[in-house]
Backbone as CSV, one residue per row, in Angstrom:
resi,resn,N_x,N_y,N_z,CA_x,CA_y,CA_z,C_x,C_y,C_z
1,MET,104.752,106.726,102.367,104.054,107.428,103.418,103.692,108.834,102.963
2,ASP,104.581,109.471,102.194,104.295,110.821,101.721,103.071,110.863,100.820
3,ILE,102.905,109.840,99.995,101.742,109.836,99.105,100.451,109.718,99.904
4,ILE,100.504,109.069,101.051,99.323,108.937,101.898,98.960,110.283,102.492
5,ILE,99.953,110.983,103.028,99.713,112.303,103.607,99.204,113.249,102.535
6,THR,99.845,113.233,101.382,99.406,114.070,100.271,97.990,113.704,99.860
7,SER,97.703,112.417,99.832,96.367,111.959,99.455,95.304,112.493,100.406
8,LEU,95.570,112.410,101.677,94.590,112.876,102.654,94.405,114.387,102.591
9,GLN,95.490,115.145,102.404,95.392,116.600,102.304,94.623,117.016,101.056
10,MET,94.949,116.417,99.934,94.275,116.781,98.691,92.822,116.336,98.686
11,MET,92.536,115.235,99.363,91.164,114.769,99.433,90.295,115.802,100.134
12,MET,90.843,116.426,101.180,90.099,117.453,101.887,89.942,118.704,101.031
13,LYS,90.941,119.032,100.222,90.929,120.270,99.445,90.275,120.113,98.079
14,LYS,90.638,119.100,97.349,90.258,119.020,95.936,89.551,117.731,95.555
15,GLY,88.955,117.064,96.489,88.195,115.865,96.144,89.005,114.588,96.228
16,LYS,88.650,113.638,95.421,89.190,112.292,95.558,90.299,111.958,94.568
17,THR,90.858,112.943,93.888,91.895,112.666,92.892,93.098,111.963,93.501
18,ALA,93.604,112.490,94.596,94.781,111.889,95.233,94.454,110.526,95.833
19,ALA,93.236,110.379,96.343,92.841,109.088,96.910,92.811,108.012,95.825
20,LYS,92.341,108.386,94.634,92.331,107.427,93.525,93.753,107.087,93.096
21,LYS,94.651,108.064,93.166,96.064,107.811,92.854,96.643,106.815,93.860
22,HIS,96.275,106.980,95.120,96.714,106.056,96.169,96.201,104.646,95.876
23,LEU,94.935,104.538,95.497,94.360,103.229,95.184,95.087,102.588,94.008
24,ARG,95.384,103.359,92.973,96.138,102.821,91.830,97.513,102.333,92.272
25,SER,98.140,103.079,93.184,99.457,102.690,93.687,99.388,101.368,94.452
26,VAL,98.374,101.226,95.287,98.201,99.987,96.053,97.931,98.816,95.109
27,ARG,97.040,99.025,94.147,96.747,97.961,93.176,97.996,97.567,92.395
28,SER,98.773,98.570,92.000,100.006,98.308,91.256,100.977,97.479,92.089
29,HIS,101.085,97.806,93.365,101.981,97.058,94.246,101.499,95.613,94.408
30,ILE,100.197,95.445,94.531,99.635,94.096,94.645,99.920,93.291,93.379
31,GLN,99.716,93.909,92.221,99.994,93.216,90.957,101.473,92.878,90.825
32,ASN,102.330,93.790,91.283,103.772,93.552,91.243,104.147,92.356,92.121
33,LEU,103.588,92.303,93.326,103.849,91.161,94.208,103.332,89.864,93.591
34,SER,102.164,89.938,92.986,101.565,88.752,92.376,102.413,88.221,91.225
35,SER,102.980,89.118,90.452,103.764,88.692,89.287,105.075,88.016,89.671
36,LYS,105.547,88.228,90.881,106.809,87.629,91.318,106.664,86.153,91.672
37,SER,105.468,85.703,91.948,105.183,84.291,92.250,106.120,83.728,93.319
38,TYR,106.236,84.433,94.427,107.078,83.966,95.529,106.669,82.573,96.000
39,HIS,105.376,82.301,95.986,104.879,81.023,96.499,105.332,79.838,95.654
40,ASP,105.664,80.069,94.386,106.112,78.964,93.528,107.426,78.347,94.010
41,GLY,108.238,79.112,94.688,109.517,78.600,95.172,109.388,77.681,96.370
42,PHE,108.183,77.584,96.929,107.992,76.787,98.138,106.943,75.696,97.962
43,ASN,106.632,75.333,96.728,105.606,74.314,96.476,105.940,72.979,97.117
44,GLU,107.216,72.628,97.157,107.595,71.330,97.730,107.314,71.251,99.228
45,PHE,107.130,72.405,99.872,106.855,72.424,101.307,105.361,72.493,101.599
46,GLY,104.545,72.517,100.555,103.101,72.590,100.749,102.630,73.956,101.200
47,SER,103.308,75.000,100.756,102.929,76.351,101.169,101.664,76.802,100.441
48,PRO,100.911,77.711,101.059,99.703,78.224,100.402,100.070,79.077,99.183
49,ASP,99.132,79.209,98.258,99.370,79.955,97.023,99.003,81.430,97.178
50,TYR,99.559,82.077,98.162,99.329,83.513,98.316,100.516,84.166,99.003
51,VAL,100.578,85.473,98.868,101.621,86.284,99.493,100.921,87.367,100.295
52,LEU,101.397,87.643,101.493,100.828,88.700,102.323,101.539,90.017,102.049
53,MET,100.771,91.097,102.019,101.340,92.430,101.876,101.030,93.207,103.150
54,PHE,102.055,93.723,103.792,101.889,94.483,105.026,101.774,95.962,104.694
55,MET,100.723,96.599,105.195,100.580,98.051,105.069,100.693,98.631,106.470
56,GLN,101.738,99.393,106.688,102.066,99.881,108.021,101.044,100.881,108.560
57,VAL,100.434,101.657,107.694,99.510,102.709,108.123,98.078,102.235,107.870
58,GLU,97.355,101.936,108.945,96.014,101.373,108.833,95.053,102.291,108.076
59,PRO,95.088,103.612,108.281,94.189,104.474,107.501,94.442,104.400,105.990
60,ALA,95.676,104.139,105.594,95.974,103.989,104.167,95.284,102.743,103.621
61,TYR,95.288,101.677,104.394,94.592,100.448,104.008,93.086,100.691,103.952
62,SER,92.564,101.358,104.974,91.127,101.638,105.025,90.683,102.499,103.850
63,LEU,91.495,103.497,103.513,91.177,104.368,102.381,91.128,103.564,101.086
64,ALA,92.137,102.757,100.846,92.173,101.945,99.627,91.004,100.965,99.594
65,GLN,90.708,100.366,100.723,89.614,99.399,100.788,88.269,100.080,100.534
66,SER,88.057,101.259,101.101,86.778,101.949,100.909,86.608,102.411,99.465
67,LEU,87.680,102.844,98.821,87.594,103.273,97.426,87.436,102.087,96.490
68,ASP,88.032,100.965,96.837,87.973,99.786,95.980,86.577,99.176,95.965
69,SER,85.803,99.414,96.991,84.466,98.824,97.062,83.421,99.674,96.348
70,ILE,83.824,100.827,95.820,82.871,101.720,95.125,82.608,101.199,93.733
């Protein structure tokens, strides 16, 4: 949560450096979740081949999504 607040403050002051750091952090977390292959442990139950990631702060998700589409 602190990185999000810092990201928003620095974005207003010094551009998009902190926002890009936030995006890298989100991507890193997604890659980390992907590498764990949680879904492989449930193949016998016919589970889907994906894992959901919950982001508690919607503006943090929106920021990452808007930067990722650039």
